[in-house]
MDAnalysis code that builds the backbone (N, CA, C; Angstrom):
import MDAnalysis as mda
import numpy as np

u = mda.Universe.empty(516, n_residues=172, atom_resindex=np.repeat(np.arange(172), 3), trajectory=True)
u.add_TopologyAttr("name", ["N", "CA", "C"] * 172)
u.add_TopologyAttr("resid", np.arange(1, 173))
u.add_TopologyAttr("resname", ["UNK", "UNK", "UNK", "UNK", "UNK", "UNK", "UNK", "UNK", "UNK", "UNK", "UNK", "UNK", "UNK", "UNK", "UNK", "UNK", "UNK", "UNK", "UNK", "UNK", "UNK", "UNK", "UNK", "UNK", "UNK", "UNK", "UNK", "UNK", "UNK", "UNK", "UNK", "UNK", "UNK", "UNK", "UNK", "UNK", "UNK", "UNK", "UNK", "UNK", "UNK", "UNK", "UNK", "UNK", "UNK", "UNK", "UNK", "UNK", "UNK", "UNK", "UNK", "UNK", "UNK", "UNK", "UNK", "UNK", "UNK", "UNK", "UNK", "UNK", "UNK", "UNK", "UNK", "UNK", "UNK", "UNK", "UNK", "UNK", "UNK", "UNK", "UNK", "UNK", "UNK", "UNK", "UNK", "UNK", "UNK", "UNK", "UNK", "UNK", "UNK", "UNK", "UNK", "UNK", "UNK", "UNK", "UNK", "UNK", "UNK", "UNK", "UNK", "UNK", "UNK", "UNK", "UNK", "UNK", "UNK", "UNK", "UNK", "UNK", "UNK", "UNK", "UNK", "UNK", "UNK", "UNK", "UNK", "UNK", "UNK", "UNK", "UNK", "UNK", "UNK", "UNK", "UNK", "UNK", "UNK", "UNK", "UNK", "UNK", "UNK", "UNK", "UNK", "UNK", "UNK", "UNK", "UNK", "UNK", "UNK", "UNK", "UNK", "UNK", "UNK", "UNK", "UNK", "UNK", "UNK", "UNK", "UNK", "UNK", "UNK", "UNK", "UNK", "UNK", "UNK", "UNK", "UNK", "UNK", "UNK", "UNK", "UNK", "UNK", "UNK", "UNK", "UNK", "UNK", "UNK", "UNK", "UNK", "UNK", "UNK", "UNK", "UNK", "UNK", "UNK", "UNK", "UNK", "UNK", "UNK", "UNK", "UNK", "UNK"])
u.atoms.positions = np.array([
    [270.588, 30.903, -23.050],
    [271.357, 31.845, -23.589],
    [271.779, 31.299, -25.050],
    [271.762, 32.304, -25.970],
    [271.960, 31.737, -27.427],
    [273.408, 31.437, -27.655],
    [273.629, 30.259, -28.462],
    [274.959, 29.812, -28.648],
    [275.482, 30.513, -29.916],
    [276.448, 31.441, -29.827],
    [276.963, 31.977, -31.093],
    [278.038, 31.398, -31.816],
    [278.477, 30.271, -31.173],
    [279.712, 29.676, -31.916],
    [279.458, 28.953, -33.117],
    [278.202, 28.353, -33.421],
    [278.018, 27.832, -34.589],
    [277.317, 28.636, -35.608],
    [277.390, 29.907, -35.510],
    [276.671, 30.888, -36.415],
    [277.831, 31.626, -37.232],
    [279.156, 31.133, -37.196],
    [280.094, 31.701, -37.947],
    [280.730, 33.054, -37.498],
    [280.314, 33.577, -36.173],
    [280.651, 34.754, -35.728],
    [282.341, 34.634, -35.348],
    [283.048, 35.413, -35.858],
    [284.465, 35.410, -35.496],
    [284.825, 36.908, -34.825],
    [285.463, 36.901, -33.713],
    [285.753, 38.057, -33.042],
    [287.287, 38.316, -33.071],
    [287.814, 39.252, -33.658],
    [289.281, 39.559, -33.785],
    [289.752, 40.519, -32.682],
    [288.743, 41.402, -32.231],
    [289.014, 42.304, -31.149],
    [288.126, 42.262, -30.212],
    [288.597, 42.348, -28.890],
    [287.912, 42.178, -27.672],
    [286.512, 43.092, -27.622],
    [286.715, 44.366, -28.118],
    [285.806, 45.332, -28.134],
    [284.588, 44.914, -29.067],
    [284.847, 44.097, -30.123],
    [283.786, 43.840, -31.169],
    [282.954, 42.589, -30.636],
    [283.357, 41.936, -29.482],
    [282.663, 40.785, -29.122],
    [282.605, 40.649, -27.624],
    [282.618, 41.723, -27.089],
    [282.445, 41.736, -25.521],
    [281.456, 40.924, -24.982],
    [280.208, 41.197, -25.544],
    [279.002, 40.440, -25.159],
    [279.089, 38.833, -25.257],
    [279.824, 38.502, -26.319],
    [280.065, 37.110, -26.655],
    [280.837, 36.391, -25.856],
    [281.887, 37.087, -25.285],
    [282.900, 36.392, -24.516],
    [282.089, 35.446, -23.396],
    [281.046, 36.067, -22.854],
    [280.354, 35.323, -21.759],
    [279.648, 34.074, -22.073],
    [279.351, 33.915, -23.463],
    [278.731, 32.691, -24.012],
    [279.732, 31.568, -24.174],
    [280.964, 31.810, -24.069],
    [281.857, 30.697, -24.303],
    [281.809, 29.791, -23.178],
    [282.047, 28.383, -23.408],
    [282.100, 27.428, -22.515],
    [283.394, 27.378, -21.850],
    [283.738, 28.348, -21.012],
    [285.021, 28.330, -20.338],
    [284.845, 28.838, -18.923],
    [285.734, 28.585, -17.931],
    [285.604, 28.968, -16.690],
    [286.375, 30.219, -16.397],
    [286.399, 30.564, -15.145],
    [286.938, 31.971, -14.739],
    [288.384, 32.026, -15.051],
    [289.157, 31.036, -14.876],
    [290.651, 31.119, -15.183],
    [290.847, 31.208, -16.764],
    [290.049, 30.449, -17.546],
    [290.101, 30.479, -18.922],
    [289.827, 31.893, -19.405],
    [288.619, 32.560, -18.764],
    [288.235, 33.917, -19.211],
    [289.256, 34.963, -18.872],
    [290.092, 34.793, -17.698],
    [291.094, 35.773, -17.404],
    [292.254, 35.707, -18.469],
    [292.469, 34.347, -18.876],
    [293.556, 34.196, -19.804],
    [293.197, 34.753, -21.141],
    [291.928, 34.576, -21.668],
    [291.454, 35.258, -22.806],
    [291.477, 36.702, -22.728],
    [290.981, 37.355, -21.641],
    [291.054, 38.852, -21.500],
    [292.479, 39.256, -21.625],
    [293.445, 38.620, -20.908],
    [294.819, 39.121, -21.031],
    [295.350, 38.963, -22.413],
    [295.022, 37.879, -23.122],
    [295.602, 37.766, -24.618],
    [294.879, 38.642, -25.610],
    [293.647, 39.100, -25.225],
    [293.070, 40.104, -26.124],
    [293.622, 41.448, -25.990],
    [294.333, 41.584, -24.994],
    [295.056, 42.979, -24.724],
    [296.408, 42.889, -25.260],
    [297.128, 41.681, -25.114],
    [298.490, 41.576, -25.667],
    [298.555, 39.990, -25.876],
    [298.489, 39.529, -27.135],
    [298.647, 38.164, -27.556],
    [300.058, 37.582, -27.396],
    [301.004, 38.439, -27.281],
    [302.530, 38.080, -27.146],
    [302.912, 37.991, -25.778],
    [302.037, 38.168, -24.763],
    [302.536, 38.163, -23.383],
    [302.878, 36.669, -23.093],
    [303.908, 36.367, -22.382],
    [304.443, 34.989, -22.243],
    [303.569, 34.304, -21.184],
    [303.422, 32.958, -21.261],
    [302.550, 32.193, -20.415],
    [303.073, 32.525, -18.804],
    [304.310, 32.667, -18.605],
    [304.951, 32.939, -17.286],
    [304.308, 34.265, -16.826],
    [304.222, 35.349, -17.732],
    [303.678, 36.506, -17.084],
    [302.267, 36.503, -16.940],
    [301.370, 35.767, -17.879],
    [299.994, 35.507, -17.587],
    [299.812, 34.810, -16.342],
    [300.563, 33.707, -16.150],
    [300.472, 32.898, -14.841],
    [300.522, 33.921, -13.611],
    [301.583, 34.650, -13.808],
    [301.956, 35.471, -12.565],
    [300.816, 36.488, -12.350],
    [300.181, 37.095, -13.406],
    [299.088, 37.879, -13.381],
    [297.809, 37.408, -12.701],
    [297.502, 36.120, -12.985],
    [296.378, 35.539, -12.515],
    [296.623, 34.414, -11.315],
    [297.833, 34.336, -10.892],
    [297.927, 33.575, -9.740],
    [297.965, 31.914, -10.095],
    [298.387, 31.470, -11.158],
    [298.452, 29.983, -11.494],
    [299.806, 29.673, -11.974],
    [300.011, 28.414, -12.141],
    [301.398, 28.001, -12.817],
    [301.515, 28.286, -14.139],
    [302.553, 28.315, -14.772],
    [302.820, 28.587, -16.175],
    [302.317, 27.281, -16.871],
    [302.438, 26.153, -16.327],
    [302.018, 24.959, -17.042],
    [300.541, 24.932, -17.134],
    [299.764, 25.523, -16.154],
    [298.304, 25.634, -16.186],
    [297.947, 26.491, -17.378],
    [298.648, 27.648, -17.514],
    [298.244, 28.640, -18.606],
    [298.493, 27.906, -19.935],
    [299.659, 27.271, -20.107],
    [300.028, 26.591, -21.253],
    [298.972, 25.618, -21.808],
    [298.600, 24.619, -20.743],
    [297.620, 23.528, -20.938],
    [296.272, 24.092, -21.338],
    [295.929, 25.181, -20.662],
    [294.586, 25.855, -20.884],
    [294.526, 26.562, -22.317],
    [295.626, 27.068, -22.669],
    [295.635, 27.845, -24.077],
    [295.550, 26.677, -25.135],
    [296.321, 25.560, -24.891],
    [296.377, 24.541, -25.852],
    [294.993, 23.865, -25.830],
    [294.214, 23.728, -24.831],
    [292.953, 23.010, -24.744],
    [291.939, 24.079, -25.418],
    [291.938, 25.307, -25.160],
    [291.056, 26.238, -25.785],
    [291.304, 26.292, -27.294],
    [292.563, 26.237, -27.844],
    [292.857, 26.175, -29.282],
    [292.188, 24.865, -29.848],
    [292.558, 23.645, -29.228],
    [291.933, 22.359, -29.571],
    [290.428, 22.478, -29.644],
    [289.778, 23.076, -28.788],
    [288.219, 23.208, -28.720],
    [287.811, 24.287, -29.438],
    [288.647, 25.089, -30.288],
    [288.185, 26.125, -31.243],
    [287.545, 27.207, -30.435],
    [287.911, 27.478, -29.073],
    [287.535, 28.680, -28.455],
    [288.515, 29.785, -28.796],
    [289.673, 29.433, -28.927],
    [290.782, 30.325, -29.530],
    [291.196, 29.759, -30.941],
    [290.953, 30.596, -31.996],
    [291.262, 30.094, -33.356],
    [292.664, 30.632, -33.829],
    [293.298, 31.627, -33.167],
    [294.498, 31.994, -33.541],
    [294.802, 33.305, -32.968],
    [296.001, 33.833, -33.294],
    [296.425, 35.171, -32.766],
    [296.674, 36.095, -33.909],
    [296.313, 37.308, -33.637],
    [296.358, 38.321, -34.924],
    [297.419, 39.417, -34.439],
    [297.946, 40.030, -35.608],
    [298.819, 41.002, -35.433],
    [298.003, 42.376, -35.682],
    [297.999, 43.307, -34.792],
    [297.416, 44.517, -34.820],
    [298.299, 45.682, -35.191],
    [298.154, 46.309, -36.329],
    [299.074, 47.315, -36.687],
    [298.667, 48.697, -36.310],
    [299.681, 49.401, -35.927],
    [299.432, 50.816, -35.592],
    [300.509, 51.641, -36.270],
    [300.307, 51.586, -37.498],
    [301.466, 52.169, -38.335],
    [301.156, 53.631, -38.772],
    [302.165, 54.580, -38.434],
    [302.016, 55.952, -38.838],
    [302.180, 56.111, -40.349],
    [302.895, 55.309, -41.055],
    [303.037, 55.307, -42.472],
    [301.670, 55.013, -43.218],
    [300.558, 54.405, -42.533],
    [299.300, 54.049, -43.055],
    [298.695, 55.335, -43.601],
    [299.002, 56.472, -42.994],
    [298.416, 57.634, -43.349],
    [298.685, 58.016, -45.011],
    [299.674, 57.330, -45.466],
    [300.035, 57.570, -46.871],
    [299.247, 56.606, -47.842],
    [298.613, 55.647, -47.375],
    [297.867, 54.525, -48.051],
    [296.520, 55.072, -48.399],
    [296.028, 54.492, -49.336],
    [294.762, 54.683, -49.805],
    [293.757, 53.594, -49.343],
    [292.701, 54.106, -48.521],
    [291.834, 53.097, -47.964],
    [290.506, 53.538, -48.545],
    [289.589, 52.459, -49.022],
    [288.300, 52.741, -49.594],
    [287.324, 51.578, -49.147],
    [286.088, 51.974, -49.374],
    [285.031, 51.081, -49.213],
    [284.330, 50.850, -50.427],
    [284.150, 49.787, -50.890],
    [283.666, 49.491, -52.336],
    [282.316, 48.658, -52.059],
    [281.132, 49.335, -52.331],
    [279.983, 48.626, -52.336],
    [279.823, 47.974, -53.715],
    [279.459, 46.691, -53.600],
    [279.144, 45.956, -54.852],
    [277.980, 45.215, -54.997],
    [277.329, 45.637, -56.169],
    [276.024, 44.946, -56.363],
    [276.177, 43.746, -57.114],
    [275.779, 42.514, -56.551],
    [275.902, 41.288, -57.288],
    [274.616, 40.601, -57.463],
    [274.472, 39.931, -58.550],
    [273.120, 39.075, -58.652],
    [273.218, 38.099, -57.596],
    [272.185, 37.918, -57.027],
    [272.109, 36.886, -55.831],
    [272.653, 35.485, -56.228],
    [272.413, 35.005, -57.452],
    [272.965, 33.781, -57.781],
    [274.491, 33.628, -57.965],
    [275.104, 34.877, -58.056],
    [276.562, 34.958, -58.159],
    [277.282, 35.352, -56.962],
    [276.559, 35.491, -55.870],
    [277.146, 36.203, -54.553],
    [278.390, 35.371, -54.106],
    [278.280, 34.005, -54.109],
    [279.395, 33.054, -53.510],
    [280.544, 33.106, -54.432],
    [280.262, 32.955, -55.802],
    [281.343, 32.868, -56.777],
    [282.095, 34.197, -56.804],
    [281.376, 35.324, -56.805],
    [282.030, 36.609, -56.817],
    [283.009, 36.837, -55.434],
    [282.288, 36.512, -54.372],
    [283.069, 36.496, -53.127],
    [284.404, 35.699, -53.253],
    [284.148, 34.645, -53.664],
    [285.472, 33.653, -53.779],
    [286.496, 34.276, -54.825],
    [286.077, 34.887, -55.847],
    [286.937, 35.553, -56.777],
    [287.477, 36.686, -56.202],
    [286.840, 37.425, -55.501],
    [287.457, 38.749, -54.865],
    [288.394, 38.332, -53.806],
    [288.214, 37.250, -53.000],
    [289.179, 36.889, -51.886],
    [290.354, 36.293, -52.486],
    [290.510, 35.983, -53.828],
    [291.676, 35.448, -54.428],
    [292.835, 36.607, -54.344],
    [292.238, 37.814, -54.278],
    [293.236, 39.053, -54.256],
    [293.163, 39.572, -52.887],
    [293.231, 38.641, -51.972],
    [293.000, 39.092, -50.583],
    [293.961, 39.974, -49.777],
    [295.168, 40.026, -50.456],
    [296.161, 40.903, -49.590],
    [295.667, 42.493, -49.578],
    [294.896, 42.859, -50.531],
    [294.361, 44.225, -50.531],
    [293.076, 44.313, -49.761],
    [292.331, 43.243, -49.551],
    [290.935, 43.216, -48.909],
    [291.222, 43.153, -47.522],
    [290.668, 44.217, -46.738],
    [290.857, 44.035, -45.265],
    [289.722, 43.326, -44.715],
    [288.510, 43.473, -45.305],
    [287.367, 42.872, -44.883],
    [286.286, 42.862, -46.055],
    [285.496, 41.774, -46.020],
    [284.419, 41.631, -47.078],
    [283.178, 41.273, -46.330],
    [282.100, 42.139, -46.378],
    [280.900, 41.918, -45.719],
    [279.730, 41.615, -46.692],
    [278.803, 40.762, -46.260],
    [277.585, 40.676, -47.044],
    [276.567, 41.770, -46.311],
    [275.791, 42.397, -47.199],
    [274.931, 43.475, -46.648],
    [273.539, 43.166, -47.114],
    [272.617, 44.082, -46.571],
    [271.202, 43.909, -46.677],
    [270.617, 44.967, -47.656],
    [271.491, 45.419, -48.494],
    [271.195, 46.573, -49.530],
    [271.310, 46.041, -50.926],
    [270.809, 46.895, -51.897],
    [271.057, 46.637, -53.349],
    [272.501, 46.253, -53.587],
    [273.446, 47.064, -52.902],
    [274.853, 46.544, -53.018],
    [275.184, 45.679, -51.883],
    [274.978, 44.389, -52.260],
    [274.972, 43.276, -51.337],
    [276.272, 42.701, -50.779],
    [277.493, 43.302, -51.115],
    [278.680, 43.206, -50.736],
    [279.409, 44.499, -50.371],
    [280.054, 44.583, -49.226],
    [280.779, 45.753, -48.860],
    [282.309, 45.320, -48.807],
    [283.149, 45.776, -49.547],
    [284.507, 45.475, -49.590],
    [285.342, 46.593, -49.008],
    [286.181, 46.407, -47.930],
    [287.050, 47.288, -47.333],
    [288.460, 46.947, -47.920],
    [288.996, 47.902, -48.562],
    [290.343, 47.624, -49.251],
    [291.351, 48.761, -48.875],
    [292.676, 48.363, -48.967],
    [293.617, 49.264, -48.644],
    [294.863, 49.010, -49.656],
    [295.334, 50.124, -50.224],
    [296.415, 50.067, -51.373],
    [297.403, 51.080, -51.019],
    [298.555, 51.108, -51.757],
    [299.539, 51.895, -51.632],
    [299.429, 53.159, -52.455],
    [298.563, 53.051, -53.449],
    [298.465, 54.239, -54.375],
    [297.004, 54.147, -55.117],
    [296.655, 55.317, -55.625],
    [295.339, 55.445, -56.172],
    [295.396, 54.525, -57.608],
    [296.576, 54.506, -58.240],
    [296.822, 53.488, -59.286],
    [296.458, 52.071, -58.997],
    [296.957, 51.577, -57.893],
    [296.603, 50.354, -57.463],
    [295.175, 50.112, -57.166],
    [294.481, 51.147, -56.589],
    [292.978, 51.031, -56.281],
    [292.322, 51.006, -57.638],
    [292.694, 51.754, -58.733],
    [292.095, 51.822, -59.971],
    [292.112, 50.452, -60.657],
    [293.260, 49.908, -60.534],
    [293.622, 48.587, -61.090],
    [292.634, 47.430, -60.509],
    [292.371, 47.623, -59.244],
    [291.404, 46.585, -58.552],
    [290.154, 46.859, -58.909],
    [289.668, 48.167, -59.154],
    [288.282, 48.379, -59.483],
    [288.178, 47.907, -60.984],
    [289.154, 48.216, -61.774],
    [289.094, 47.800, -63.244],
    [288.802, 46.179, -63.274],
    [289.641, 45.541, -62.334],
    [289.566, 44.003, -62.339],
    [288.219, 43.567, -61.851],
    [287.501, 44.274, -61.005],
    [286.255, 43.991, -60.470],
    [285.190, 44.060, -61.560],
    [285.345, 45.075, -62.401],
    [284.461, 45.175, -63.536],
    [284.471, 43.923, -64.454],
    [285.605, 43.184, -64.517],
    [285.674, 42.093, -65.384],
    [285.071, 40.798, -64.681],
    [284.744, 40.851, -63.539],
    [284.233, 39.614, -62.732],
    [282.911, 39.293, -63.079],
    [282.535, 38.224, -63.506],
    [281.123, 38.026, -63.945],
    [280.208, 37.866, -62.695],
    [279.177, 38.685, -62.829],
    [278.253, 38.678, -61.767],
    [278.206, 39.974, -61.127],
    [279.154, 40.748, -61.181],
    [279.182, 42.100, -60.633],
    [278.340, 43.041, -61.522],
    [277.322, 43.579, -60.871],
    [276.340, 44.487, -61.574],
    [276.829, 45.933, -61.762],
    [277.108, 46.455, -60.425],
    [277.484, 47.686, -60.300],
    [278.468, 47.921, -59.047],
    [279.267, 49.070, -59.057],
    [280.152, 49.330, -58.036],
    [279.958, 50.857, -57.547],
    [280.240, 50.940, -56.238],
    [280.266, 52.250, -55.683],
    [281.338, 52.507, -54.831],
    [282.532, 53.409, -55.200],
    [283.653, 53.385, -54.343],
    [283.586, 54.680, -53.520],
    [283.882, 54.478, -52.274],
    [284.024, 55.599, -51.331],
    [285.511, 55.625, -50.772],
    [286.266, 56.589, -51.003],
    [287.634, 56.708, -50.791],
    [287.689, 57.435, -49.308],
    [288.412, 56.829, -48.361],
    [288.666, 57.394, -47.124],
    [289.595, 58.561, -47.210],
    [289.147, 59.810, -46.772],
    [290.010, 61.080, -46.900],
    [290.460, 61.433, -45.519],
    [289.932, 60.809, -44.473],
    [290.296, 61.241, -43.173],
    [289.682, 60.368, -42.203],
    [290.028, 60.417, -40.797],
    [289.337, 59.541, -39.875],
    [289.205, 60.245, -38.567],
    [288.121, 59.922, -37.984],
    [287.856, 60.491, -36.650],
    [288.206, 59.514, -35.565],
    [288.189, 58.186, -35.850],
    [288.631, 57.152, -34.931],
    [289.341, 56.147, -35.880],
    [290.541, 55.836, -35.539],
    [291.394, 55.040, -36.450],
    [291.183, 53.437, -36.004],
    [291.119, 52.623, -37.254],
    [291.190, 51.206, -37.011],
    [292.507, 50.799, -36.491],
    [292.559, 49.883, -35.361],
    [293.809, 49.434, -34.854],
    [294.520, 48.552, -35.770],
    [293.707, 47.851, -36.697],
    [294.525, 46.871, -37.566],
    [295.310, 47.572, -38.568],
    [294.724, 48.581, -39.233],
    [295.227, 49.292, -40.263],
    [296.021, 50.595, -40.016],
    [295.667, 51.201, -38.863],
    [296.063, 52.572, -38.543],
    [295.362, 53.709, -39.252],
    [294.488, 53.452, -40.136],
    [293.765, 54.384, -40.906],
    [292.255, 54.454, -40.487],
])
């Protein structure tokens, strides 16, 4: 079985990494804890222990051990905000000279509060930036700032105007 842990794959939602969960070096109890936490990361150790039939101390110790071994890297907040419909979400495809890919990525991530995700892609537009702003003006300022970053050749902006399936993280 292929080991995905050393390939930089990070799973923030259970649905996005379901097949990878089985590759972790954990036992059945750890797997039950992971599955419960993936549904509700705020569930208390006592409630988890009651659900899987072990002591609270066992749950606490196993979570601590999984964090120490980097099986669990942290806990994330998932937003389901109705107000997000008023936000501006966009996907910006960015063409970058290959020699500048890392420096441009680093520069973009300095303004990380608006960047939801940044992906490397296999097309002419070799970065895909998912962004979210409060207004069109903020989006335009971000785009204008991108044009000033050395190494960026071209941009293609796609604004989201509706959704058929919403992202749990942003509500859009």
